[in-house]
C-alpha positions as CSV (number, residue, x, y, z in Angstrom):
1,M,187.2,152.1,-54.0
2,Q,184.7,149.4,-54.6
3,G,186.3,148.4,-58.0
4,V,189.7,147.8,-56.3
5,A,188.1,145.7,-53.6
6,V,186.1,143.6,-55.9
7,A,189.0,142.9,-58.3
8,W,191.4,142.0,-55.6
9,Q,188.9,139.9,-53.7
10,V,187.9,137.9,-56.9
11,Y,191.6,137.4,-57.9
12,S,192.5,136.3,-54.3
13,F,189.7,133.8,-54.3
14,T,190.2,132.3,-57.7
15,G,193.9,133.1,-58.7
16,K,192.8,133.2,-62.4
17,A,192.9,136.2,-64.8
18,V,189.9,134.9,-66.6
19,H,187.7,135.6,-63.6
20,L,188.7,139.2,-63.8
21,G,187.3,139.1,-67.3
22,Y,184.0,137.9,-65.8
23,V,183.9,140.9,-63.6
24,G,183.7,143.1,-66.6
25,L,181.3,140.9,-68.5
26,A,178.9,140.8,-65.5
27,Q,178.7,144.6,-65.6
28,F,178.5,145.1,-69.4
29,L,175.7,142.7,-70.3
30,P,172.9,144.3,-68.3
31,A,174.0,147.8,-69.4
32,F,174.0,146.6,-73.1
33,L,170.6,145.0,-72.8
34,L,169.1,148.1,-71.2
35,A,170.6,150.6,-73.6
36,P,167.5,151.2,-75.7
37,V,165.2,151.5,-72.7
38,S,167.7,153.7,-70.7
39,G,168.1,156.2,-73.6
40,H,164.3,156.4,-74.2
41,A,163.7,156.9,-70.5
42,A,166.3,159.7,-70.3
43,D,164.5,161.6,-73.0
44,R,161.0,161.0,-71.7
45,F,161.3,161.3,-67.9
46,D,163.1,163.5,-65.3
47,R,166.8,162.6,-65.7
48,R,167.5,163.6,-62.1
49,L,165.0,161.2,-60.7
50,I,166.4,158.4,-62.9
51,L,169.8,159.1,-61.3
52,V,168.2,159.1,-57.8
53,A,166.7,155.6,-58.4
54,C,169.9,154.2,-59.9
55,H,172.1,155.4,-57.1
56,G,169.6,154.1,-54.6
57,L,170.2,150.7,-56.2
58,L,173.9,151.2,-56.1
59,T,173.6,151.9,-52.4
60,L,171.9,148.6,-51.9
61,A,174.5,146.9,-54.0
62,A,177.3,148.2,-51.7
63,L,175.4,146.8,-48.8
64,A,175.1,143.4,-50.5
65,L,178.8,143.3,-51.2
66,F,179.5,144.0,-47.5
67,L,177.3,141.1,-46.5
68,G,178.9,138.9,-49.2
69,S,182.4,139.7,-47.8
70,K,181.3,137.8,-44.6
71,A,180.3,134.7,-46.6
72,P,182.3,131.6,-47.3
73,I,184.5,131.6,-50.4
74,G,182.3,129.2,-52.3
75,L,179.3,131.5,-51.9
76,A,181.1,134.8,-52.0
77,V,182.3,134.7,-55.6
78,P,178.8,133.9,-57.2
79,L,177.3,136.5,-54.9
80,I,179.8,139.1,-56.1
81,Y,179.0,138.3,-59.7
82,G,175.3,138.6,-59.0
83,V,175.7,142.0,-57.4
84,L,177.9,143.1,-60.3
85,V,175.0,142.4,-62.6
86,L,172.8,144.8,-60.5
87,I,175.6,147.4,-60.6
88,G,175.8,147.1,-64.3
89,A,172.1,147.5,-64.7
90,A,172.1,150.6,-62.4
91,R,175.0,152.2,-64.3
92,G,173.4,151.2,-67.6
93,M,170.3,153.2,-66.7
94,S,172.0,156.1,-65.1
95,G,174.7,156.6,-67.7
96,P,172.6,158.2,-70.5
97,A,170.6,160.3,-68.0
98,A,173.8,161.6,-66.3
99,Q,175.4,162.4,-69.7
100,A,172.3,164.0,-71.1
101,L,171.8,166.1,-68.0
102,V,175.0,168.0,-68.2
103,P,173.8,170.5,-70.9
104,N,170.7,171.2,-68.8
105,L,172.9,172.5,-66.0
106,V,175.0,175.1,-67.7
107,P,174.6,177.6,-70.6
108,T,175.9,176.4,-74.0
109,S,178.7,179.0,-74.0
110,H,180.1,177.4,-70.8
111,F,179.6,173.8,-71.9
112,Q,183.2,173.0,-72.8
113,N,184.5,174.3,-69.5
114,A,181.8,172.4,-67.7
115,V,182.9,169.2,-69.4
116,A,186.5,169.9,-68.4
117,W,185.7,170.7,-64.8
118,S,183.2,167.9,-64.3
119,S,185.8,165.5,-65.7
120,S,188.4,167.0,-63.3
121,V,186.1,166.4,-60.3
122,W,185.4,162.8,-61.5
123,Q,189.1,162.2,-62.0
124,V,189.9,163.4,-58.4
125,A,187.5,160.7,-57.2
126,V,189.2,158.2,-59.5
127,V,192.6,159.2,-58.1
128,I,191.6,159.1,-54.4
129,G,189.2,156.2,-54.6
130,P,191.5,153.3,-55.7
131,A,194.3,154.5,-53.4
132,V,192.0,154.7,-50.3
133,G,190.3,151.5,-51.3
134,G,193.6,149.7,-51.6
135,F,194.7,151.1,-48.2
136,Y,191.5,150.1,-46.5
137,Y,191.6,146.7,-48.0
138,G,195.2,146.1,-46.9
139,V,194.5,147.3,-43.3
140,R,190.9,146.2,-42.6
141,G,189.8,144.0,-45.4
142,P,187.1,144.4,-48.1
143,S,184.2,144.9,-45.7
144,S,185.5,148.4,-44.7
145,V,185.6,149.4,-48.4
146,Y,182.0,148.3,-49.0
147,V,180.8,150.2,-45.9
148,A,182.5,153.4,-47.2
149,S,180.9,152.8,-50.6
150,F,177.5,152.4,-49.0
151,V,177.8,155.7,-47.1
152,L,179.0,157.6,-50.2
153,E,176.3,156.3,-52.4
154,A,173.7,157.2,-49.8
155,L,175.2,160.8,-49.8
156,T,175.0,160.8,-53.6
157,V,171.2,160.2,-53.4
158,I,170.8,163.1,-51.0
159,V,172.8,165.4,-53.2
160,L,170.8,164.5,-56.3
161,L,167.5,165.1,-54.5
162,G,168.6,168.7,-53.9
163,Q,169.8,169.3,-57.5
164,R,167.8,171.4,-59.9
165,S,168.1,171.4,-63.7
166,H,166.4,172.9,-66.7
167,H,165.0,170.0,-68.8
168,D,161.8,170.0,-70.8
169,L,160.3,166.6,-70.6
170,H,159.6,165.2,-74.1
171,K,156.4,163.4,-73.2
172,K,155.1,163.6,-76.7
173,M,157.5,160.9,-77.7
174,G,156.0,157.7,-78.8
175,R,156.7,154.3,-77.4
176,S,157.3,152.5,-80.7
177,L,160.5,150.6,-81.5
178,T,161.3,153.4,-84.0
179,D,161.4,156.0,-81.2
180,V,163.5,153.7,-79.0
181,V,166.1,153.0,-81.6
182,A,166.2,156.6,-83.0
183,G,169.5,157.2,-81.2
184,V,171.1,154.4,-83.1
185,R,169.9,155.8,-86.4
186,Y,171.0,159.3,-85.5
187,V,174.5,158.2,-84.5
188,W,174.8,156.1,-87.7
189,K,173.9,159.1,-89.9
190,Q,176.3,161.5,-88.1
191,R,179.6,160.0,-89.3
192,I,181.8,162.2,-87.2
193,I,180.0,161.3,-84.0
194,F,179.9,157.6,-85.0
195,G,183.6,157.7,-85.8
196,A,184.5,159.3,-82.5
197,I,182.6,156.9,-80.2
198,S,183.6,153.8,-82.2
199,L,187.2,154.9,-82.1
200,D,187.0,154.9,-78.3
201,L,185.3,151.6,-78.3
202,F,187.9,149.6,-80.3
203,A,190.9,151.5,-79.0
204,V,190.2,150.8,-75.3
205,L,188.7,147.4,-76.0
206,F,192.1,146.3,-77.4
207,G,194.3,148.5,-75.3
208,G,192.8,148.5,-71.9
209,A,194.9,146.9,-69.1
210,V,192.9,147.9,-66.1
211,A,191.3,144.4,-65.6
212,L,194.8,142.8,-65.4
213,L,196.2,145.2,-62.8
214,P,195.7,142.7,-59.9
215,V,197.8,140.2,-61.8
216,F,200.6,142.9,-62.4
217,A,200.4,144.0,-58.8
218,R,200.8,140.6,-57.3
219,D,202.7,138.5,-59.8
220,I,204.8,140.9,-61.9
221,L,205.4,144.1,-59.8
222,H,205.2,142.2,-56.5
223,T,203.1,144.6,-54.6
224,G,199.9,144.2,-52.6
225,P,196.4,145.7,-52.6
226,R,197.9,149.1,-51.7
227,G,200.1,149.0,-54.8
228,L,197.1,148.0,-56.8
229,G,195.3,151.1,-55.5
230,L,198.1,153.3,-56.7
231,L,198.2,151.5,-60.1
232,R,194.4,152.1,-60.5
233,S,194.9,155.7,-59.5
234,A,197.8,156.4,-61.9
235,P,195.7,156.9,-65.1
236,A,193.4,159.3,-63.3
237,V,196.4,161.4,-62.1
238,G,197.4,161.9,-65.7
239,A,193.8,162.5,-66.7
240,I,193.1,165.1,-64.0
241,L,196.2,167.1,-65.0
242,V,195.0,167.2,-68.6
243,A,191.4,168.0,-67.6
244,I,192.5,171.0,-65.5
245,F,194.7,172.2,-68.4
246,L,191.7,171.9,-70.8
247,A,189.5,173.8,-68.4
248,Y,191.9,176.8,-68.5
249,R,193.0,176.3,-72.1
250,P,190.2,174.8,-74.1
251,L,191.1,173.1,-77.3
252,R,190.8,175.6,-80.1
253,R,191.8,174.0,-83.4
254,R,192.6,170.6,-85.1
255,A,190.5,168.6,-82.7
256,G,190.3,165.6,-85.0
257,V,194.0,165.2,-85.4
258,V,194.6,165.8,-81.7
259,M,192.1,163.1,-80.8
260,L,193.6,160.5,-83.2
261,G,197.1,161.3,-82.0
262,C,196.2,161.0,-78.3
263,V,194.5,157.6,-78.9
264,A,197.8,156.5,-80.6
265,L,199.7,157.7,-77.6
266,F,197.4,155.7,-75.4
267,G,198.4,152.6,-77.3
268,V,202.1,153.4,-77.0
269,A,201.7,154.0,-73.2
270,T,199.9,150.6,-72.9
271,I,202.8,148.8,-74.6
272,A,205.3,150.5,-72.3
273,F,203.2,149.4,-69.3
274,G,203.1,145.8,-70.5
275,L,206.9,145.7,-71.0
276,S,207.7,147.3,-67.6
277,H,208.8,145.4,-64.6
278,D,209.5,148.5,-62.5
279,F,206.7,149.8,-60.3
280,T,207.6,153.5,-60.9
281,L,207.9,153.1,-64.6
282,S,204.5,151.3,-64.7
283,L,202.9,154.2,-62.8
284,L,204.3,156.7,-65.3
285,A,203.1,154.6,-68.3
286,L,199.6,154.4,-66.8
287,G,199.6,158.1,-66.0
288,L,200.5,158.9,-69.7
289,A,197.8,156.6,-70.9
290,G,195.3,158.3,-68.7
291,A,196.4,161.8,-69.9
292,A,196.0,160.7,-73.5
293,D,192.6,159.1,-72.9
294,M,191.4,162.2,-71.2
295,V,191.9,164.3,-74.3
296,S,190.0,161.8,-76.4
297,V,187.2,161.6,-73.9
298,F,186.9,165.4,-73.8
299,I,186.7,165.8,-77.6
300,R,184.3,162.9,-78.0
301,H,182.0,164.0,-75.2
302,T,181.9,167.6,-76.5
303,L,181.3,166.5,-80.1
304,V,178.4,164.2,-79.1
305,L,176.5,166.5,-76.8
306,L,177.0,169.9,-78.5
307,N,175.9,168.4,-81.8
308,T,172.8,166.5,-80.6
309,P,169.4,168.1,-80.1
310,D,168.2,168.0,-76.4
311,E,165.2,165.8,-77.3
312,M,167.7,163.2,-78.7
313,R,170.4,163.5,-76.1
314,G,169.2,160.6,-73.9
315,R,169.0,158.1,-76.7
316,V,172.3,159.2,-78.3
317,A,173.9,159.1,-74.8
318,A,172.6,155.6,-74.4
319,V,174.4,154.5,-77.6
320,S,177.5,156.3,-76.5
321,H,177.2,154.7,-73.1
322,V,177.0,151.2,-74.7
323,F,180.2,151.9,-76.7
324,I,182.0,153.2,-73.6
325,G,180.8,150.2,-71.5
326,A,181.9,147.9,-74.3
327,S,185.3,149.5,-74.3
328,N,185.7,149.3,-70.5
329,E,183.7,146.3,-69.1
330,L,183.8,144.2,-72.3
331,G,187.4,145.2,-72.6
332,E,188.0,143.8,-69.2
333,F,186.4,140.5,-70.4
334,E,188.6,140.5,-73.5
335,S,191.7,141.2,-71.4
336,G,191.0,138.4,-69.0
337,F,190.6,135.8,-71.8
338,T,193.5,136.9,-73.8
339,A,195.7,136.8,-70.7
340,A,194.5,133.3,-70.0
341,W,195.3,132.3,-73.6
342,F,198.6,134.1,-74.3
343,G,199.8,135.3,-70.9
344,T,199.4,138.6,-69.1
345,V,202.3,140.6,-70.6
346,P,201.7,139.5,-74.2
347,A,198.0,140.3,-73.9
348,V,198.7,143.9,-72.9
349,I,201.4,144.4,-75.6
350,V,199.2,142.9,-78.4
351,G,196.4,145.1,-77.1
352,G,198.5,148.3,-77.4
353,L,199.5,147.3,-80.9
354,G,195.8,146.7,-81.7
355,T,195.1,150.3,-80.6
356,L,197.7,151.7,-83.0
357,G,196.1,149.6,-85.8
358,V,192.7,151.0,-84.9
359,V,193.9,154.6,-85.2
360,A,195.4,153.9,-88.6
361,L,192.2,152.3,-89.8
362,W,190.0,155.0,-88.5
363,M,192.0,157.7,-90.2
364,W,191.2,155.9,-93.5
365,L,187.5,155.1,-92.7
366,F,186.5,158.5,-91.2
367,P,188.3,161.3,-92.9
368,P,185.7,163.8,-91.7
369,L,186.7,163.0,-88.1
370,R,190.3,163.5,-88.9
371,D,189.5,166.9,-90.5
372,V,187.4,168.3,-87.6
373,D,188.9,171.6,-86.6
374,K,186.8,173.5,-84.0
375,L,184.5,171.4,-81.9
376,T,181.6,173.9,-82.1
377,D,181.8,174.1,-85.9
378,V,180.8,170.5,-86.8
379,A,177.9,170.5,-89.2
380,V,175.3,168.0,-88.0
381,R,172.9,166.7,-90.7
382,A,169.4,165.7,-89.6
């Protein structure tokens, strides 16, 4: 909800795609700078309490956005960017802790199902949130969206305080730079894991079109904030259908080939969206992109967590989180600038072609990733 409101408000104030790129950059930079610290903290301290603190900060950020929505335009835009930096910092600290916490909540034998179901629940929120956010924005303005975000974040803190997990704190870890960057070294050594998360980084970095959806909604498809909400929800609709399917029918064989094929399909769907001038066709293309991306996310997430020791999961998750943040928020920055240089439609089409090129290159660079069969049978070298 909040993402739709921020994007539409910034584009309404500025009328320039490049400012949508700044929205992504403001959230990526603090997450990137905090990555070594966030991963170390997730392995050393109670992951649940880290999440409580981070969502407390996100609650205050929603309140700040509400107050900023009442400010004059000249003050509102800098204030939004400042709050987005805080949001990026909170998400940067919470991401590794949240990802590393999942294996502490369920037995290993149920982990693949847990990933599929948790992804499904998340995608439900991603489906409902943008649609409701766009509707609220269209009817009552951005302030109503930020109030709802404030309430929901506060409820999240309450839920987290009541959660219990089985996590042995690794207090014997040192505080040296070697311990902090151990996650980077570990990921670099495990070529399959490195190939999987770097594939997601470059594929979405080039092929992501989410940042430009306000431009498509207003100037190409000629719809308003409600239409933007539906466009933002479309990828999640495709993703949730696939996530539910994977929960009932877990992926059994040829995981590497399936992952690479779905990333290529994501690129094709992105190109189709860029070429479309029909609202329904655009929704279908985004839904297909979301479905393909969900398969890739499922395989990557399972590979990383099942093949990482618990005492390393926070730091490895921090590396993964930086890659994901780079593909999403930094991808928004890249999209905004390429749209400013080449135009909105050419930027999306070139990005989709870039994704296809990444898939071809990764098949050559990471043959072990292509050859992964069963997700649970990957041999991890220390």
